[in-house]
MARKE-384379 format. One line per field, with one value per residue (C-alpha): x, y, z; residue in three letters; residue number from 1. Coordinates in nm, 3 decimals. Example, Ala and Ser with C-alpha at 12.3 -4.5 7.8 and 13.67 -1.06 7.14 Angstrom:
<rs>
x <- c(1.230:1.367)
y <- c(-0.450:-0.106)
z <- c(0.780:0.714)
aa <- c(ALA:SER)
i <- c(1:2)
</rs>
This chain:
<rs>
x <- c(8.594:8.302:8.363:8.138:8.316:8.657:8.558:8.424:8.620:8.741:8.628:8.821:8.634:8.882:8.770:8.922:8.874:8.962:9.335:9.426:9.622:9.370:9.459:9.829:9.746:9.513:9.771:10.016:9.769:9.706:10.069:10.274:10.389:10.213:10.124:9.764:9.448:9.259:8.935:8.936:8.603:8.630:8.353:8.448:8.791:8.773:8.719:9.016:9.293:9.404:9.725:9.611:9.899:9.751:9.405:9.429:9.087:8.898:8.579:8.499:8.334:8.574:8.934:9.242:9.569:9.899:9.967:9.655:9.431:9.088:8.952:8.601:8.405:8.071:7.843:7.536:7.441:7.720:7.545:7.532:7.903:7.999:7.777:7.951:8.294:8.191:8.095:8.433:8.663:8.937:8.900:8.991:9.209:9.021:8.794:8.888:8.611:8.695:8.430:8.401:8.589:8.272:8.091:7.983:8.122:7.816:7.590:7.880:7.977:7.613:7.590:7.792:7.537:7.218:7.218:7.187:7.405:7.677:7.663:7.707:8.030:8.194:8.271:8.348:8.711:8.801:8.721:9.048:9.049:9.328:9.354:9.561:9.773:9.783:9.417:9.231:9.177:9.010:8.800:8.679:8.544:8.366:8.290:8.075:8.174:8.538:8.441:8.229:8.519:8.742:8.472:8.408:8.768:8.932:9.262:9.364:9.646:9.753:9.925:10.144:10.301:10.611:10.413:10.340:10.544:10.563:10.326:10.077:10.102:10.040:9.742:9.583:9.634:9.469:9.171:9.154:9.169:8.890:8.666:8.800:9.036:9.026:9.149:9.505:9.692:9.980:10.173:10.280:10.435:10.304:10.076:10.375:10.214:10.263:9.968:9.933:9.867:9.558:9.434:9.313:9.336:9.089:8.920:8.629:8.870:8.939:9.230:9.449:9.395:9.427:9.753:9.904:9.772:9.666:9.555:9.327:9.006:9.140:9.045:9.346:9.438:9.440:9.813:9.894:9.910:10.251:10.367:10.384:10.646:11.014:11.096:11.141:10.944:10.840:10.889:10.902:10.528:10.537:10.266:10.402:10.544:10.226:10.234:9.920:9.622:9.301:9.022:8.664:8.479:8.148:7.927:8.121:8.169:8.323:8.240:8.407:8.266:8.421:8.346:8.527:8.199:8.028:7.751:7.411:7.350:6.972:6.983:7.271:7.151:6.803:6.955:7.206:6.944:6.704:6.980:7.075:6.711:6.639:6.965:7.134:7.126:7.345:7.580:7.823:8.029:8.000:8.216:8.293:8.424:8.200:8.247:7.908:7.810:7.866:8.022:8.381:8.389:8.443:8.157:8.255:8.029:8.059:7.803:7.743:7.441:7.151:7.327:7.501:7.693:7.828:7.968:8.122:8.488:8.766:8.779:8.903:9.264:9.360:9.573:9.345:9.157:8.794:8.640:8.388:8.473:8.254:8.313:8.060:8.142:7.870:7.694:7.509:7.529:7.295:7.600:7.442:7.161:7.416:7.621:7.313:7.172:7.497:7.529:7.190:7.311:7.581:7.491)
y <- c(11.979:11.967:11.815:11.518:11.436:11.457:11.190:10.944:10.628:10.605:10.298:10.152:9.918:9.677:9.516:9.337:9.034:8.688:8.634:8.999:9.025:9.146:8.867:8.948:9.304:9.193:8.956:9.243:9.463:9.185:9.104:9.418:9.612:9.936:10.037:10.106:9.945:9.835:9.641:9.411:9.272:8.983:8.816:8.459:8.345:8.018:8.199:8.430:8.230:8.455:8.318:8.051:8.115:8.458:8.346:8.081:8.026:8.165:7.989:8.301:8.576:8.841:8.787:8.994:8.964:8.985:9.320:9.474:9.437:9.302:9.066:8.945:8.768:8.871:8.577:8.784:9.142:9.390:9.658:9.430:9.352:9.718:9.793:9.521:9.657:10.004:9.872:9.710:9.895:10.103:10.312:10.188:10.393:10.257:9.982:9.778:9.590:9.325:9.240:8.909:8.898:8.883:9.154:9.490:9.726:9.951:9.781:9.748:10.112:10.213:10.054:10.349:10.596:10.414:10.304:10.595:10.443:10.341:10.677:10.858:10.681:10.597:10.762:10.598:10.689:10.522:10.234:10.058:9.817:9.568:9.478:9.215:9.375:9.051:8.957:9.283:9.354:9.014:9.061:9.400:9.232:8.944:9.052:9.357:9.342:9.397:9.714:9.833:9.776:10.001:10.266:10.279:10.307:10.606:10.416:10.143:9.905:9.766:9.451:9.185:9.445:9.223:8.969:9.195:9.378:9.758:9.788:9.558:9.769:10.089:9.922:9.805:10.150:10.314:10.083:10.172:10.545:10.509:10.387:10.597:10.887:11.011:10.731:10.742:10.455:10.259:10.001:9.711:9.368:9.131:9.410:9.598:9.933:10.162:10.111:10.489:10.491:10.276:10.332:10.655:10.836:11.103:11.042:11.241:11.522:11.570:11.787:11.485:11.428:11.793:11.830:11.538:11.630:11.990:11.905:11.642:11.765:11.938:11.786:11.593:11.534:11.169:11.138:11.232:10.888:10.931:10.688:10.882:10.667:10.689:10.347:10.393:10.127:10.165:10.535:10.573:10.544:10.499:10.753:11.081:11.133:11.086:10.707:10.675:10.528:10.690:10.445:10.540:10.286:10.237:10.220:10.409:10.782:11.030:11.393:11.676:12.024:12.334:12.699:12.981:13.165:13.107:12.847:12.911:12.639:12.688:12.590:12.345:12.111:12.053:12.009:11.748:11.561:11.557:11.443:11.142:11.059:11.051:10.922:10.763:10.417:10.545:10.743:10.506:10.767:11.139:11.376:11.742:12.044:12.351:12.715:12.842:13.204:13.385:13.079:13.075:12.697:12.452:12.209:11.857:11.575:11.224:10.975:10.617:10.586:10.761:10.794:11.119:11.245:11.595:11.827:12.164:12.112:12.356:12.727:12.831:12.943:13.300:13.215:12.941:12.968:12.941:12.722:12.443:12.109:11.805:11.461:11.203:10.850:10.628:10.453:10.651:10.971:11.247:11.464:11.773:11.776:11.759:12.044:12.261:12.183:12.270:12.595:12.705:12.667:12.932:13.233)
z <- c(12.311:12.546:12.887:12.811:12.488:12.652:12.904:12.653:12.586:12.226:12.035:11.744:11.513:11.358:11.038:10.741:10.525:10.651:10.642:10.590:10.915:11.172:11.408:11.393:11.486:11.768:11.910:11.923:12.106:12.355:12.421:12.362:12.661:12.567:12.920:12.821:12.938:12.631:12.629:12.330:12.217:11.975:11.785:11.848:11.957:11.773:11.449:11.461:11.618:11.900:12.042:12.285:12.521:12.571:12.663:12.928:13.081:12.788:12.880:13.078:12.885:13.011:13.119:13.174:12.983:13.158:12.992:13.143:12.839:12.909:12.651:12.595:12.333:12.191:12.238:12.280:12.268:12.204:12.406:12.708:12.679:12.656:12.947:13.149:13.060:13.171:13.511:13.570:13.803:13.649:13.335:12.992:12.763:12.465:12.342:12.038:11.870:11.614:11.355:11.172:10.845:10.641:10.829:10.711:10.978:10.968:11.225:11.466:11.430:11.463:11.807:11.935:11.807:11.897:12.256:12.499:12.773:12.533:12.365:12.691:12.772:12.441:12.111:11.780:11.728:11.403:11.175:11.092:10.799:10.748:10.378:10.204:9.930:9.737:9.732:9.780:9.410:9.365:9.680:9.560:9.249:9.420:9.777:9.846:10.215:10.125:9.942:10.234:10.470:10.258:10.214:10.588:10.694:10.861:10.861:10.616:10.700:10.363:10.477:10.313:10.084:10.070:9.869:9.572:9.310:9.305:9.008:9.184:9.498:9.300:9.136:9.462:9.615:9.317:9.366:9.734:9.654:9.399:9.681:9.968:9.901:10.259:10.481:10.609:10.449:10.605:10.409:10.628:10.639:10.907:11.031:11.175:11.232:11.528:11.761:11.787:11.411:11.453:11.809:11.969:11.640:11.739:11.406:11.533:11.596:11.227:11.335:11.348:10.980:10.894:11.083:10.902:10.563:10.518:10.165:10.315:10.163:9.857:9.532:9.425:9.789:9.686:9.650:10.006:10.147:10.303:10.560:10.878:11.033:10.980:10.842:10.478:10.300:9.940:9.938:9.565:9.549:9.178:9.126:9.250:8.903:8.709:8.703:8.915:8.740:8.849:8.885:8.931:9.128:8.953:9.256:9.524:9.530:9.761:9.775:9.958:10.012:10.159:10.211:10.386:10.448:10.782:10.784:10.940:11.202:11.191:10.824:10.830:11.105:10.958:10.611:10.733:10.934:10.642:10.406:10.620:10.691:10.319:10.168:10.470:10.319:10.038:10.263:10.430:10.612:10.658:10.857:10.877:11.063:11.060:11.124:11.234:11.215:11.544:11.707:11.830:11.862:11.583:11.537:11.436:11.327:11.191:11.073:10.974:10.743:10.920:11.254:11.330:11.625:11.661:11.921:11.971:11.992:12.076:11.994:11.653:11.687:11.609:11.307:11.179:10.854:10.956:10.697:10.683:10.526:10.476:10.335:10.219:10.102:9.964:9.680:9.413:9.613:9.495:9.440:9.289:9.544:9.827:9.678:9.623:9.965:10.139:9.942:10.080:10.440:10.398:10.609)
aa <- c(MET:SER:GLU:ALA:ALA:ALA:ASN:LYS:ILE:PRO:VAL:THR:VAL:LEU:THR:GLY:TYR:LEU:GLY:ALA:GLY:LYS:THR:THR:LEU:LEU:ASN:ARG:ILE:LEU:SER:GLU:ASN:HIS:GLY:LYS:ARG:TYR:ALA:VAL:ILE:VAL:ASN:GLU:PHE:GLY:GLU:ILE:GLY:ILE:ASP:ASN:ASP:LEU:ILE:ILE:GLY:ALA:ASP:GLU:GLU:VAL:PHE:GLU:MET:ASN:ASN:GLY:CYS:VAL:CYS:CYS:THR:VAL:ARG:GLY:ASP:LEU:VAL:ARG:ILE:ILE:ASP:GLY:LEU:MET:LYS:ARG:LYS:GLY:LYS:PHE:ASP:ALA:ILE:ILE:LEU:GLU:THR:THR:GLY:LEU:ALA:ASP:PRO:ALA:PRO:VAL:ALA:GLN:THR:PHE:PHE:VAL:ASP:GLU:ASP:VAL:ARG:GLU:LYS:THR:MET:LEU:ASP:ALA:VAL:VAL:THR:VAL:ALA:ASP:ALA:ARG:TRP:LEU:SER:ASP:ARG:LEU:LYS:ASP:ALA:PRO:GLU:ALA:LYS:ASN:GLN:ILE:ALA:PHE:ALA:ASP:VAL:ILE:VAL:LEU:ASN:LYS:THR:ASP:LEU:VAL:THR:LYS:PRO:GLU:LEU:ALA:GLU:VAL:GLU:ALA:ARG:ILE:ARG:ALA:ILE:ASN:PRO:TYR:ALA:THR:LEU:HIS:ARG:THR:GLU:ARG:ALA:GLN:VAL:LYS:LEU:SER:ASP:VAL:LEU:GLU:ARG:GLY:ALA:PHE:ASP:LEU:ASP:ARG:ILE:LEU:GLU:LEU:GLU:PRO:GLU:PHE:LEU:ASP:ASP:GLY:GLY:HIS:ASP:HIS:ASP:HIS:ASP:HIS:HIS:GLY:HIS:ASP:HIS:HIS:HIS:ASP:HIS:GLY:HIS:SER:HIS:GLY:GLY:MET:LYS:HIS:TYR:HIS:ASP:GLU:ASP:MET:GLN:SER:LEU:SER:LEU:ARG:THR:ASP:LYS:PRO:VAL:ASP:PRO:THR:LYS:PHE:MET:PRO:TRP:LEU:GLN:GLU:LEU:VAL:ALA:LYS:ASP:GLY:GLU:LYS:ILE:LEU:ARG:SER:LYS:GLY:ILE:LEU:SER:PHE:LYS:GLY:ASP:ASP:ASP:ARG:TYR:VAL:PHE:GLN:GLY:VAL:HIS:MET:MET:LEU:GLU:GLY:ASP:HIS:GLN:ARG:LYS:TRP:LYS:GLN:ASP:GLU:VAL:ARG:GLU:SER:ARG:LEU:VAL:PHE:ILE:GLY:ARG:GLU:LEU:PRO:GLU:GLN:ALA:ILE:ARG:ASP:GLY:PHE:ALA:LYS:THR:ILE:ALA)
i <- c(1:2:3:4:5:6:7:8:9:10:11:12:13:14:15:16:17:18:19:20:21:22:23:24:25:26:27:28:29:30:31:32:33:34:35:36:37:38:39:40:41:42:43:44:45:46:47:48:49:50:51:52:53:54:55:56:57:58:59:60:61:62:63:64:65:66:67:68:69:70:71:72:73:74:75:76:77:78:79:80:81:82:83:84:85:86:87:88:89:90:91:92:93:94:95:96:97:98:99:100:101:102:103:104:105:106:107:108:109:110:111:112:113:114:115:116:117:118:119:120:121:122:123:124:125:126:127:128:129:130:131:132:133:134:135:136:137:138:139:140:141:142:143:144:145:146:147:148:149:150:151:152:153:154:155:156:157:158:159:160:161:162:163:164:165:166:167:168:169:170:171:172:173:174:175:176:177:178:179:180:181:182:183:184:185:186:187:188:189:190:191:192:193:194:195:196:197:198:199:200:201:202:203:204:205:206:207:208:209:210:211:212:213:214:215:216:217:218:219:220:221:222:223:224:225:226:227:228:229:230:231:232:233:234:235:236:237:238:239:240:241:242:243:244:245:246:247:248:249:250:251:252:253:254:255:256:257:258:259:260:261:262:263:264:265:266:267:268:269:270:271:272:273:274:275:276:277:278:279:280:281:282:283:284:285:286:287:288:289:290:291:292:293:294:295:296:297:298:299:300:301:302:303:304:305:306:307:308:309:310:311:312:313:314:315:316:317:318:319:320:321:322:323:324:325:326:327:328:329:330:331:332:333:334:335:336:337:338:339:340:341:342:343:344:345:346:347)
</rs>
């Protein structure tokens, strides 16, 4: 990874519908003895019910928790807040940014691509969506934001799984997978998820995903939503033996592309930029790892709508299969045009 990228502070955008369990997760981050220095940016404390014992003196805009976390509330411009945090003494391990329950995470995530100063110092690490196992299916029908939150996610915390039956759980997971087959999914009760599973994921470093799930971008990689933590909850997933219903979400699609031939950067970059300029509104998330012709470093990019960020990462390892993989998630994606366009960038 380039020097600059290595020094950037990872940002986690935490989203989820009202009542899904975001607050429980935030309260844990703010009170657990994790030994990390997190900056937690919350939309409005009143709205989310952060444990009042934790936030004595919350009339200030920024205050420190007793476990070293720094907490602040967005009353104005997000860019200004981030800027202020960056000027505080002491480095942060990560920034966690909570969005309102009704919000579309896109504009928040885009902040980290748009503003030069912010971009220099931070990097969007992952969008984490907390979803309510019991009510998600209803929300997906009546609330477009709920669907956007799932489509945007790199990590989905499917919470309150103790309140549904196994068939209901299988059903809600199938609905999630129809919208977003690529996010890592954790089933939880009371948002009990290891913080390392949601924070500092290195989502931009797609390696993390590929290490966990080598089939990540294979077609049919949809069933690999293992829990990566030892406690054995609901391990008979009910669909590993053909019981999984496959839904197709009418207005969301995901598309994955791969090639083991080297890609020509002089063709690929203009093609990608033109694609997001033209169809960016339809593309919610894009990400990929590329093997460029004559380049020993892997190139990694991710995008939110029209905004892209990319960087040369580490060297390809000797025993590694050098291949390029891309993922697009969006609404009414021009699938064939994307496939054809990508094919033309192969060296």
